[in-house]
BARO-191346 format. One record per residue (C-alpha): residue in three letters; x, z, y; residue number from 1. Coordinates in steps of 0.02 Angstrom, whole numbers, plus 50000, padded with zeros to 5 digits. Layout:
# BARO-191346
<rec residuo="Ala" X="X" Z="Z" Y="Y" num="NUM"/>
...
# end
This chain:
# BARO-191346
<rec residuo="Unk" X="49661" Z="50356" Y="51412" num="1"/>
<rec residuo="Unk" X="49557" Z="50466" Y="51294" num="2"/>
<rec residuo="Unk" X="49443" Z="50325" Y="51252" num="3"/>
<rec residuo="Unk" X="49592" Z="50217" Y="51213" num="4"/>
<rec residuo="Unk" X="49663" Z="50358" Y="51088" num="5"/>
<rec residuo="Unk" X="49491" Z="50375" Y="51005" num="6"/>
<rec residuo="Unk" X="49478" Z="50197" Y="50975" num="7"/>
<rec residuo="Unk" X="49652" Z="50182" Y="50910" num="8"/>
<rec residuo="Unk" X="49616" Z="50324" Y="50783" num="9"/>
<rec residuo="Unk" X="49457" Z="50241" Y="50725" num="10"/>
<rec residuo="Unk" X="49548" Z="50075" Y="50703" num="11"/>
<rec residuo="Unk" X="49685" Z="50158" Y="50599" num="12"/>
<rec residuo="Unk" X="49561" Z="50258" Y="50494" num="13"/>
<rec residuo="Unk" X="49458" Z="50095" Y="50461" num="14"/>
<rec residuo="Unk" X="49628" Z="50006" Y="50410" num="15"/>
<rec residuo="Unk" X="49664" Z="50145" Y="50290" num="16"/>
<rec residuo="Unk" X="49502" Z="50142" Y="50213" num="17"/>
<rec residuo="Unk" X="49494" Z="49960" Y="50191" num="18"/>
<rec residuo="Unk" X="49666" Z="49959" Y="50101" num="19"/>
<rec residuo="Unk" X="49604" Z="50091" Y="49977" num="20"/>
<rec residuo="Unk" X="49440" Z="49999" Y="49941" num="21"/>
<rec residuo="Unk" X="49533" Z="49830" Y="49917" num="22"/>
<rec residuo="Unk" X="49605" Z="49904" Y="49747" num="23"/>
<rec residuo="Unk" X="49775" Z="49883" Y="49667" num="24"/>
<rec residuo="Unk" X="49889" Z="49745" Y="49719" num="25"/>
<rec residuo="Unk" X="50079" Z="49708" Y="49691" num="26"/>
<rec residuo="Unk" X="50103" Z="49696" Y="49875" num="27"/>
<rec residuo="Unk" X="50049" Z="49875" Y="49894" num="28"/>
<rec residuo="Unk" X="50212" Z="49922" Y="49817" num="29"/>
<rec residuo="Unk" X="50300" Z="49876" Y="49980" num="30"/>
<rec residuo="Unk" X="50315" Z="50023" Y="50104" num="31"/>
<rec residuo="Unk" X="50390" Z="50056" Y="50278" num="32"/>
<rec residuo="Unk" X="50567" Z="50132" Y="50289" num="33"/>
<rec residuo="Unk" X="50541" Z="50311" Y="50306" num="34"/>
<rec residuo="Unk" X="50644" Z="50427" Y="50425" num="35"/>
<rec residuo="Unk" X="50731" Z="50554" Y="50315" num="36"/>
<rec residuo="Unk" X="50875" Z="50519" Y="50208" num="37"/>
<rec residuo="Unk" X="50785" Z="50579" Y="50054" num="38"/>
<rec residuo="Unk" X="50638" Z="50469" Y="50086" num="39"/>
<rec residuo="Unk" X="50748" Z="50328" Y="50121" num="40"/>
<rec residuo="Unk" X="50831" Z="50352" Y="49950" num="41"/>
<rec residuo="Unk" X="50655" Z="50351" Y="49877" num="42"/>
<rec residuo="Unk" X="50612" Z="50193" Y="49961" num="43"/>
<rec residuo="Unk" X="50771" Z="50106" Y="49895" num="44"/>
<rec residuo="Unk" X="50735" Z="50163" Y="49717" num="45"/>
<rec residuo="Unk" X="50627" Z="50068" Y="49584" num="46"/>
<rec residuo="Unk" X="50445" Z="50033" Y="49634" num="47"/>
<rec residuo="Unk" X="50329" Z="50156" Y="49550" num="48"/>
<rec residuo="Unk" X="50175" Z="50100" Y="49461" num="49"/>
<rec residuo="Unk" X="50043" Z="50225" Y="49433" num="50"/>
<rec residuo="Unk" X="49954" Z="50178" Y="49267" num="51"/>
<rec residuo="Unk" X="49774" Z="50236" Y="49257" num="52"/>
<rec residuo="Unk" X="49694" Z="50316" Y="49113" num="53"/>
<rec residuo="Unk" X="49528" Z="50284" Y="49017" num="54"/>
<rec residuo="Unk" X="49371" Z="50253" Y="49115" num="55"/>
<rec residuo="Unk" X="49446" Z="50296" Y="49280" num="56"/>
<rec residuo="Unk" X="49456" Z="50171" Y="49424" num="57"/>
<rec residuo="Unk" X="49609" Z="50148" Y="49534" num="58"/>
<rec residuo="Unk" X="49532" Z="50246" Y="49677" num="59"/>
<rec residuo="Unk" X="49546" Z="50405" Y="49572" num="60"/>
<rec residuo="Unk" X="49735" Z="50392" Y="49573" num="61"/>
<rec residuo="Unk" X="49753" Z="50366" Y="49761" num="62"/>
<rec residuo="Unk" X="49785" Z="50546" Y="49794" num="63"/>
<rec residuo="Unk" X="49939" Z="50543" Y="49680" num="64"/>
<rec residuo="Unk" X="49999" Z="50371" Y="49756" num="65"/>
<rec residuo="Unk" X="49977" Z="50448" Y="49932" num="66"/>
<rec residuo="Unk" X="50097" Z="50597" Y="49881" num="67"/>
<rec residuo="Unk" X="50219" Z="50472" Y="49823" num="68"/>
<rec residuo="Unk" X="50199" Z="50370" Y="49970" num="69"/>
<rec residuo="Unk" X="50228" Z="50512" Y="50085" num="70"/>
<rec residuo="Unk" X="50391" Z="50545" Y="49997" num="71"/>
<rec residuo="Unk" X="50452" Z="50364" Y="50031" num="72"/>
<rec residuo="Unk" X="50418" Z="50288" Y="49867" num="73"/>
<rec residuo="Unk" X="50344" Z="50107" Y="49852" num="74"/>
<rec residuo="Unk" X="50191" Z="50133" Y="49753" num="75"/>
<rec residuo="Unk" X="50049" Z="50025" Y="49681" num="76"/>
<rec residuo="Unk" X="49911" Z="50072" Y="49549" num="77"/>
<rec residuo="Unk" X="49868" Z="49978" Y="49393" num="78"/>
<rec residuo="Unk" X="49689" Z="49994" Y="49336" num="79"/>
<rec residuo="Unk" X="49661" Z="49967" Y="49159" num="80"/>
<rec residuo="Unk" X="49556" Z="49804" Y="49119" num="81"/>
<rec residuo="Unk" X="49384" Z="49861" Y="49078" num="82"/>
<rec residuo="Unk" X="49427" Z="50032" Y="49128" num="83"/>
<rec residuo="Unk" X="49535" Z="50042" Y="48958" num="84"/>
<rec residuo="Unk" X="49386" Z="50036" Y="48847" num="85"/>
<rec residuo="Unk" X="49454" Z="49887" Y="48744" num="86"/>
<rec residuo="Unk" X="49608" Z="49860" Y="48637" num="87"/>
<rec residuo="Unk" X="49758" Z="49951" Y="48703" num="88"/>
<rec residuo="Unk" X="49873" Z="49815" Y="48653" num="89"/>
<rec residuo="Unk" X="49771" Z="49703" Y="48764" num="90"/>
<rec residuo="Unk" X="49782" Z="49813" Y="48908" num="91"/>
<rec residuo="Unk" X="49979" Z="49818" Y="48881" num="92"/>
<rec residuo="Unk" X="49980" Z="49627" Y="48886" num="93"/>
<rec residuo="Unk" X="49881" Z="49620" Y="49060" num="94"/>
<rec residuo="Unk" X="50000" Z="49763" Y="49120" num="95"/>
<rec residuo="Unk" X="50153" Z="49665" Y="49066" num="96"/>
<rec residuo="Unk" X="50099" Z="49529" Y="49184" num="97"/>
<rec residuo="Unk" X="50074" Z="49657" Y="49324" num="98"/>
<rec residuo="Unk" X="50234" Z="49730" Y="49303" num="99"/>
<rec residuo="Unk" X="50319" Z="49555" Y="49320" num="100"/>
<rec residuo="Unk" X="50219" Z="49532" Y="49481" num="101"/>
<rec residuo="Unk" X="50275" Z="49690" Y="49558" num="102"/>
<rec residuo="Unk" X="50459" Z="49648" Y="49516" num="103"/>
<rec residuo="Unk" X="50435" Z="49476" Y="49596" num="104"/>
<rec residuo="Unk" X="50354" Z="49542" Y="49742" num="105"/>
<rec residuo="Unk" X="50478" Z="49681" Y="49775" num="106"/>
<rec residuo="Unk" X="50636" Z="49594" Y="49710" num="107"/>
<rec residuo="Unk" X="50665" Z="49750" Y="49599" num="108"/>
<rec residuo="Unk" X="50732" Z="49724" Y="49424" num="109"/>
<rec residuo="Unk" X="50648" Z="49874" Y="49355" num="110"/>
<rec residuo="Unk" X="50503" Z="49980" Y="49400" num="111"/>
<rec residuo="Unk" X="50464" Z="50159" Y="49369" num="112"/>
<rec residuo="Unk" X="50297" Z="50209" Y="49282" num="113"/>
<rec residuo="Unk" X="50192" Z="50368" Y="49306" num="114"/>
<rec residuo="Unk" X="50056" Z="50350" Y="49177" num="115"/>
<rec residuo="Unk" X="49897" Z="50461" Y="49145" num="116"/>
<rec residuo="Unk" X="49822" Z="50486" Y="48982" num="117"/>
<rec residuo="Unk" X="49786" Z="50318" Y="48899" num="118"/>
<rec residuo="Unk" X="49892" Z="50233" Y="49025" num="119"/>
<rec residuo="Unk" X="50046" Z="50321" Y="48937" num="120"/>
<rec residuo="Unk" X="49998" Z="50226" Y="48779" num="121"/>
<rec residuo="Unk" X="49979" Z="50060" Y="48868" num="122"/>
<rec residuo="Unk" X="50159" Z="50086" Y="48946" num="123"/>
<rec residuo="Unk" X="50239" Z="50136" Y="48785" num="124"/>
<rec residuo="Unk" X="50169" Z="49980" Y="48698" num="125"/>
<rec residuo="Unk" X="50240" Z="49877" Y="48841" num="126"/>
<rec residuo="Unk" X="50413" Z="49952" Y="48811" num="127"/>
<rec residuo="Unk" X="50417" Z="49946" Y="48636" num="128"/>
<rec residuo="Unk" X="50333" Z="49782" Y="48593" num="129"/>
<rec residuo="Unk" X="50325" Z="49677" Y="48751" num="130"/>
<rec residuo="Unk" X="50512" Z="49681" Y="48817" num="131"/>
<rec residuo="Unk" X="50477" Z="49817" Y="48941" num="132"/>
<rec residuo="Unk" X="50624" Z="49909" Y="48888" num="133"/>
<rec residuo="Unk" X="50737" Z="49802" Y="49010" num="134"/>
<rec residuo="Unk" X="50600" Z="49807" Y="49151" num="135"/>
<rec residuo="Unk" X="50568" Z="50000" Y="49159" num="136"/>
<rec residuo="Unk" X="50686" Z="50129" Y="49226" num="137"/>
<rec residuo="Unk" X="50589" Z="50291" Y="49211" num="138"/>
<rec residuo="Unk" X="50431" Z="50332" Y="49115" num="139"/>
<rec residuo="Unk" X="50327" Z="50488" Y="49158" num="140"/>
<rec residuo="Unk" X="50167" Z="50526" Y="49060" num="141"/>
<rec residuo="Unk" X="50034" Z="50644" Y="49110" num="142"/>
<rec residuo="Unk" X="49918" Z="50713" Y="48971" num="143"/>
<rec residuo="Unk" X="49949" Z="50562" Y="48854" num="144"/>
<rec residuo="Unk" X="49890" Z="50589" Y="48678" num="145"/>
<rec residuo="Unk" X="50054" Z="50506" Y="48605" num="146"/>
<rec residuo="Unk" X="49999" Z="50577" Y="48436" num="147"/>
<rec residuo="Unk" X="49813" Z="50567" Y="48453" num="148"/>
<rec residuo="Unk" X="49682" Z="50687" Y="48490" num="149"/>
<rec residuo="Unk" X="49540" Z="50764" Y="48386" num="150"/>
<rec residuo="Unk" X="49431" Z="50754" Y="48540" num="151"/>
<rec residuo="Unk" X="49420" Z="50567" Y="48499" num="152"/>
<rec residuo="Unk" X="49336" Z="50616" Y="48329" num="153"/>
<rec residuo="Unk" X="49198" Z="50718" Y="48402" num="154"/>
<rec residuo="Unk" X="49066" Z="50573" Y="48410" num="155"/>
<rec residuo="Unk" X="49098" Z="50542" Y="48222" num="156"/>
<rec residuo="Unk" X="49081" Z="50734" Y="48189" num="157"/>
<rec residuo="Unk" X="48914" Z="50728" Y="48277" num="158"/>
<rec residuo="Unk" X="48855" Z="50583" Y="48175" num="159"/>
<rec residuo="Unk" X="48862" Z="50463" Y="48317" num="160"/>
<rec residuo="Unk" X="48985" Z="50337" Y="48238" num="161"/>
<rec residuo="Unk" X="49172" Z="50312" Y="48271" num="162"/>
<rec residuo="Unk" X="49197" Z="50349" Y="48456" num="163"/>
<rec residuo="Unk" X="49027" Z="50266" Y="48496" num="164"/>
<rec residuo="Unk" X="49122" Z="50094" Y="48456" num="165"/>
<rec residuo="Unk" X="49244" Z="50115" Y="48595" num="166"/>
<rec residuo="Unk" X="49408" Z="50031" Y="48528" num="167"/>
<rec residuo="Unk" X="49530" Z="50125" Y="48637" num="168"/>
<rec residuo="Unk" X="49452" Z="50292" Y="48582" num="169"/>
<rec residuo="Unk" X="49460" Z="50240" Y="48400" num="170"/>
<rec residuo="Unk" X="49647" Z="50196" Y="48432" num="171"/>
<rec residuo="Unk" X="49676" Z="50371" Y="48504" num="172"/>
<rec residuo="Unk" X="49618" Z="50469" Y="48358" num="173"/>
<rec residuo="Unk" X="49748" Z="50561" Y="48250" num="174"/>
<rec residuo="Unk" X="49821" Z="50457" Y="48116" num="175"/>
<rec residuo="Unk" X="49747" Z="50286" Y="48184" num="176"/>
<rec residuo="Unk" X="49834" Z="50132" Y="48126" num="177"/>
<rec residuo="Unk" X="49880" Z="50093" Y="48306" num="178"/>
<rec residuo="Unk" X="49966" Z="50262" Y="48340" num="179"/>
<rec residuo="Unk" X="50051" Z="50256" Y="48168" num="180"/>
<rec residuo="Unk" X="50129" Z="50097" Y="48211" num="181"/>
<rec residuo="Unk" X="50172" Z="50139" Y="48390" num="182"/>
<rec residuo="Unk" X="50262" Z="50307" Y="48330" num="183"/>
<rec residuo="Unk" X="50359" Z="50218" Y="48185" num="184"/>
<rec residuo="Unk" X="50537" Z="50248" Y="48224" num="185"/>
<rec residuo="Unk" X="50605" Z="50292" Y="48395" num="186"/>
<rec residuo="Unk" X="50489" Z="50371" Y="48521" num="187"/>
<rec residuo="Unk" X="50597" Z="50323" Y="48663" num="188"/>
<rec residuo="Unk" X="50660" Z="50147" Y="48645" num="189"/>
<rec residuo="Unk" X="50755" Z="50047" Y="48777" num="190"/>
<rec residuo="Unk" X="50859" Z="50098" Y="48917" num="191"/>
<rec residuo="Unk" X="50727" Z="50219" Y="48999" num="192"/>
<rec residuo="Unk" X="50728" Z="50388" Y="49062" num="193"/>
<rec residuo="Unk" X="50577" Z="50473" Y="48968" num="194"/>
<rec residuo="Unk" X="50474" Z="50617" Y="49022" num="195"/>
<rec residuo="Unk" X="50307" Z="50684" Y="48953" num="196"/>
<rec residuo="Unk" X="50209" Z="50818" Y="49044" num="197"/>
<rec residuo="Unk" X="50069" Z="50917" Y="48968" num="198"/>
<rec residuo="Unk" X="49962" Z="51071" Y="49007" num="199"/>
<rec residuo="Unk" X="49885" Z="51207" Y="48901" num="200"/>
<rec residuo="Unk" X="49713" Z="51184" Y="48975" num="201"/>
<rec residuo="Unk" X="49705" Z="50991" Y="48934" num="202"/>
<rec residuo="Unk" X="49521" Z="50975" Y="48871" num="203"/>
<rec residuo="Unk" X="49542" Z="50798" Y="48814" num="204"/>
<rec residuo="Unk" X="49707" Z="50805" Y="48723" num="205"/>
<rec residuo="Unk" X="49699" Z="50928" Y="48578" num="206"/>
<rec residuo="Unk" X="49819" Z="51001" Y="48509" num="207"/>
<rec residuo="Unk" X="49908" Z="50988" Y="48676" num="208"/>
<rec residuo="Unk" X="50084" Z="50968" Y="48589" num="209"/>
<rec residuo="Unk" X="50023" Z="50795" Y="48536" num="210"/>
<rec residuo="Unk" X="50063" Z="50747" Y="48721" num="211"/>
<rec residuo="Unk" X="50248" Z="50769" Y="48680" num="212"/>
<rec residuo="Unk" X="50378" Z="50635" Y="48632" num="213"/>
<rec residuo="Unk" X="50530" Z="50655" Y="48521" num="214"/>
<rec residuo="Unk" X="50697" Z="50566" Y="48517" num="215"/>
<rec residuo="Unk" X="50775" Z="50639" Y="48673" num="216"/>
<rec residuo="Unk" X="50625" Z="50635" Y="48795" num="217"/>
<rec residuo="Unk" X="50609" Z="50778" Y="48922" num="218"/>
<rec residuo="Unk" X="50449" Z="50864" Y="48881" num="219"/>
<rec residuo="Unk" X="50377" Z="50982" Y="49014" num="220"/>
<rec residuo="Unk" X="50237" Z="51110" Y="48977" num="221"/>
<rec residuo="Unk" X="50177" Z="51163" Y="49149" num="222"/>
<rec residuo="Unk" X="50132" Z="51341" Y="49098" num="223"/>
<rec residuo="Unk" X="50311" Z="51363" Y="49018" num="224"/>
<rec residuo="Unk" X="50364" Z="51372" Y="49209" num="225"/>
<rec residuo="Unk" X="50201" Z="51430" Y="49285" num="226"/>
<rec residuo="Unk" X="50107" Z="51538" Y="49171" num="227"/>
<rec residuo="Unk" X="49964" Z="51569" Y="49280" num="228"/>
<rec residuo="Unk" X="49944" Z="51379" Y="49341" num="229"/>
<rec residuo="Unk" X="49774" Z="51309" Y="49278" num="230"/>
<rec residuo="Unk" X="49782" Z="51124" Y="49257" num="231"/>
<rec residuo="Unk" X="49652" Z="51016" Y="49164" num="232"/>
<rec residuo="Unk" X="49667" Z="50843" Y="49104" num="233"/>
<rec residuo="Unk" X="49621" Z="50756" Y="49266" num="234"/>
<rec residuo="Unk" X="49704" Z="50888" Y="49360" num="235"/>
<rec residuo="Unk" X="49873" Z="50829" Y="49302" num="236"/>
<rec residuo="Unk" X="49847" Z="50688" Y="49427" num="237"/>
<rec residuo="Unk" X="49795" Z="50810" Y="49571" num="238"/>
<rec residuo="Unk" X="49897" Z="50964" Y="49544" num="239"/>
<rec residuo="Unk" X="50033" Z="51002" Y="49661" num="240"/>
<rec residuo="Unk" X="50149" Z="51091" Y="49535" num="241"/>
<rec residuo="Unk" X="50130" Z="50935" Y="49418" num="242"/>
<rec residuo="Unk" X="50171" Z="50824" Y="49560" num="243"/>
<rec residuo="Unk" X="50344" Z="50918" Y="49591" num="244"/>
<rec residuo="Unk" X="50386" Z="50873" Y="49412" num="245"/>
<rec residuo="Unk" X="50343" Z="50689" Y="49430" num="246"/>
<rec residuo="Unk" X="50447" Z="50683" Y="49580" num="247"/>
<rec residuo="Unk" X="50595" Z="50762" Y="49507" num="248"/>
<rec residuo="Unk" X="50581" Z="50644" Y="49354" num="249"/>
<rec residuo="Unk" X="50580" Z="50498" Y="49467" num="250"/>
<rec residuo="Unk" X="50729" Z="50554" Y="49564" num="251"/>
<rec residuo="Unk" X="50831" Z="50614" Y="49406" num="252"/>
<rec residuo="Unk" X="50823" Z="50795" Y="49463" num="253"/>
<rec residuo="Unk" X="50836" Z="50948" Y="49350" num="254"/>
<rec residuo="Unk" X="50658" Z="51011" Y="49292" num="255"/>
<rec residuo="Unk" X="50610" Z="51139" Y="49420" num="256"/>
<rec residuo="Unk" X="50422" Z="51139" Y="49450" num="257"/>
<rec residuo="Unk" X="50366" Z="51232" Y="49608" num="258"/>
<rec residuo="Unk" X="50236" Z="51351" Y="49553" num="259"/>
<rec residuo="Unk" X="50157" Z="51377" Y="49728" num="260"/>
<rec residuo="Unk" X="50144" Z="51184" Y="49771" num="261"/>
<rec residuo="Unk" X="49967" Z="51137" Y="49832" num="262"/>
# end
């Protein structure tokens, strides 16, 4: 009996590891029906796509995806083409095709997006320029440089050229032609519920208020609610308090971060 249990646990662990290493796939947005009423409601809601940021593979977002799945959401992860080093508009076009795949796979009319860093710009470009306003229900950005970051200018300051030739980095500099066009007019177009989350300790988005959106978006500064909470740029993906904001945004709940969440 004990041997059978050990073999069953090993088989389950192997299957889980294989699923993680397989990478993102629209089929991953399908999930089993959970037990609780709240979880059943989450499973019936829009599929959630976690949109990766610059230079981070899909596996880096698996902890966030696992939290969402545990709460009953149907989740998949979109890794930016070429890890997001190229043109953000090109990444958005690839993402548009992925969104359509998820919608076709799940039968959902709309998806919800939880986008980290550059992924938030890719998602905004989709909504603004590629017809995503009718395909996205909720948009949550985590540490996205909506109005650029002076960190992107450091290489130029050091005499190493403009962002070492990385196109996406150039596009995320303050005042870039890409951001000027993206931010021309309404920050929150389409029939989408917009939320932008930021942290005072973000080492990559400076000034941190450049991670906010205008025109009716819900902007959440973690330390406005939890002054002692230390959360860095990548920490926005891993932090428990930040996750309670994400979960609330996906369920249209009032902003009430749990400052003690792990």
